[in-house]
N, C-alpha and C positions, 0 to 999 in steps of 0.2 A: 908437442904440437908446435908447428912453425907458422909464423905470420910475417906480414910486411905492411908497409905504409905506402899507399899510392897517392902521389901529388901531381896535379896537372903540370905540364911543362911550363905553363905560364908563370909559375911561381919560382922557377929556377933562377932567373935573373933578379927577381925581387929579393930572394933569400940570399943571394950572393952580393947584393948591393951594399956597399960600405956605409951608406947613410942609415941603414937599418930598416929599409922598407919591408913591411910584412914580418918584421923581426919577432914580434910576440908569438906568432904562429910557429915560426921556425924554432924558437927556443923550446916551446912545448913539444913539438913533434920530434925534435932531436932527443929530448929527454925521454919521451915515451919509447923511442927507438932503442935507446941504450938500456932503459930499465927492463923492457920486456923482450929484448933481443929480436927486434923487428927491423929488417932492412928497409931503407927508404929508397923508393924509386920515383924519379920524375919522369912520367910517361903519360901519353894520351892513348896508348894501346897496351893496356896491362895484360899480363898473363897470370894465371892462378894455378897452373898445374904443379907448382912446386911448394904450395902453402896450404895450410888448413884454415887460415883466417886472414882477413886483411882489413885495414882501416882505410877508407876512401875519403880523401880530404877535398872539401869545397867543390863538389860536383853533384848536379849541374848548378850553374849560377845564372843570375839574371842577365849578365853580359857575356857569359860563356855557357850557353844552354845545352851543348851536346853532352851525351853520355859517352865515356870512353869506349871505343870499339871492343867488343867481346865481353864487356863487363856483365851485361844482363844474361849472357849465354853461358857464363862459367858454371862449373859443376855446383849443383845445389848443396853438396856436402861442405863446400867452402863457405865459412861464415863471413858475411860482409857487414862491416860497421860503417855507417855513414856519419861522418863529422861534417855536417852540411854548412857550418858557419852562417852565411846569410840564408835565411829561409824565404824571404820575399823574392818574387819574380817580377814585381811591378807589372808592366803591361806585356811582358814577353810570353806569348802563348806556348811557344816551344819549350821554354823553361818550365812552365806549369805542367805540361804534359809529361816531360821527362822527370820532374820531381815525383810524380805519381808512379811512374815506372821504377824509378830508383828506390823509392820507399817500399814498394811492393816486394822488390827483390831482396832488400837488405834485412838482416836479422836484428839489428839495433840501430836506432837513430839518435844521435847525441847532438845537443846544441843548447843555446841559451835563450830559447823562445818558448818558455812554458805556456804562457797564456795564449799566444798567437798560434802555436802549434796545435793546441787542443781546439782552437777555433777554426783553423784552416784545414787541418788534417785529422779530424777526430777518428777516422777509420784506422789510423796507424798509432793511436794513443798507447796501445799495448806494447809498442816497440820503442817508445820515446823515453829517453833518460835526460833529465835536465843537467846541463853541463855549463855552469855559469862562467861568465867572463872572469878575468883574473889580472893581476899585475905580475910583471916579470922583468928581469931576473930577481929572485928573492934577495940576494946579497946586496944588490945596488940600492934597493929601497930600505931594507931593514937596518943598514949601517948608518942611515941618516938620523940625526937628532932633530927635535923640533927647533926651528929657527928662532933664536932669541931676538933677532932684529930683522924681521921679515919686511918685505915691501907691503905697505898697508893699502893695498888695492886687492880686488878680487880678479883672478885670472879667468879668462874665457879663451878656450882654444878649440881647434878643430874646424871642420868645414861649416860654412854658413850659407853657401849657395845651394840652389835647388830645393827640393821638397823633402829632403831626408832628415833635417834637424830643425823643425819649425820653431821650437822654443828658443834654441840657440840663436837662430837668426833674429828672432824678436828681441832678445836680450842685447845683441850687438847693436841693433838699430835704436833702442830706446834708453838704455842705461847710460847716465852721464859719464863722460870720459874720466872725470876725477875720481870715480868709484871703481872703474873697470879697466883692465888692460886686456886687449885682444892680441893673441899671438898671430901676427900676420905671416910669419915665415915658419917653415918647419924647423923643429929642433931635432938634432941627431938623437937616435935611440939611446946612445950611451950617455947623453947629456940630459935626458928627459927627467929622471928622478930629481936631480939637483935643481933643475929648472923649476919644477913644481914646488920644491922645498923653499924657494926664494920668497914665495907669497904667503901671506897669512891665510888667505882663503882662495878657493877656486870653485868653478861651477861645472856641474855635470848635468846633462839633460838626456832623456831617453830619445831614441830615434823616432821617426814617423810611425814605426811599428812597435813602439813601447818595449824596448829591451834595455836592461842595465848594461850600457856599453862599458868598455874597460876603464874609462875615466872615473866611474863610480868607485873603483877599487884603487886605481893608481894615485888619486889625490890623497885619500887618507893614509895610504901606505907610505907616501912621501912625507907624512907628518904635517899635512896642510888641512885646514878646516874645509869640510865639504858642504857646499850649498847645492842641493839637488832637487830635481823634479821627482816627486814620488810616483812610482809606477808599480803595478801589482807584483811583477816578478821580483822586485827588490825585496819583498817580504821573505822570499825563500833564502835570501843570503844572510839574514840576521841583522841587517842594517835597518834601524828604526828611526822614523822621523822624530825630531826634537830630542832624540837620545844620542844618535850617532851623526846626524846631519841636520842642517837647516833646510826645511822644506820650502820650495819656491814654486811660484806660478807667474803668469803674466801680470796679475794684479799686484802682487806683493814684492816682486823681485828687487826693485829699486829701494824700497823701504827696508827689506831684509839686509841687503848689502850695506846700506847706510848704518843700520843698527850694529851690525857685526864690526864695522870699521870704527865706529864711535865708542863701542863698549866691548872691546875684544876679550876682556877678562871674563865676561859672561859665558864665553864659548870655549874656554880652554879645556874644561872637563869633557865636553862633547867631543872636541877634536881628539883628545887623548884616548877616549873610549873607542872611537872609530879606528884609530891607528892600531890599537891593540887587537881589536876584532879582525880587521882586514889582514893584518900581517899573520895572524894565526890561522885564518881559514880560506884566504883567497889569493894565494900565490900559485905559481906553476907547480910547486911541490904538492899542494892539495889536489890539483887536477891530475897530476901523474898518479897519485895514490887512488883517486877515484876511478881511473881507467881500469884498475884491477877489478872493480865491481862490474864494469861494462863487459870485460872479458868473461867473468863468471856468468853474466846475464845470457851470453850466447853459448855457454857450455864449455868455455876454455879455462883451464887451470892456469892462473897467472904466475904460479911459482915454478 
């Protein structure tokens, strides 16, 4: 059986960008390509006459709502797997309409939106496979040791504008500067694991649609204590509040950070447990192996 990976041309420049823009996705897709002998094609006009199955990446999207020409009309015998990445369409009606068409055609739907998928698209629940976020590359994170002389502040990083990360925005505005460092500039992908490792603790929050973003895994993988917003989908990953991470919300965030920084010894065991769990279960290596289950789901032998 022959397959390939279809990636919108939008991503070509991002994947070739030396700064590492969209690098997490590129690492995973490159590894899946190699592991399962699937050619990668950057195209907005895919063809399927030469394959038995295809992985369709990030189509349609809230800011790129079109479905690639010919995709819906391809031979029904070709198994299509949608790795939709962002599930939300926000207010884009065309995106919503095309999501329905795409999900109807595809044989499997993989993504990290378990709760929201079942809420928004219950009619396709039988096709959905939860595919959690992850840290990558494995070697860059797992070769790091816990920092014995970390910066004794909590790190907050990522976008804080707009409506996408409300708790992150709240933390930025309310937590005193002596407790929190905000990453104002982007860090190169290659430098990111060591950057996280500099701090004793770092914060991860769910998005406006409550998914465990990559930070939930990158922070503990780097050997840093995780302070996190508890969200339902996190339960599927094995990360437990007060066991692997310090649970936070709007009311307790300042108090929690203060206690962590004043009594770091209380949190060493929690930090270590999270590092062990995440490095074992949530790197690109795990997601590559999981893709074999997705192939079996659509009737393809991964071997």
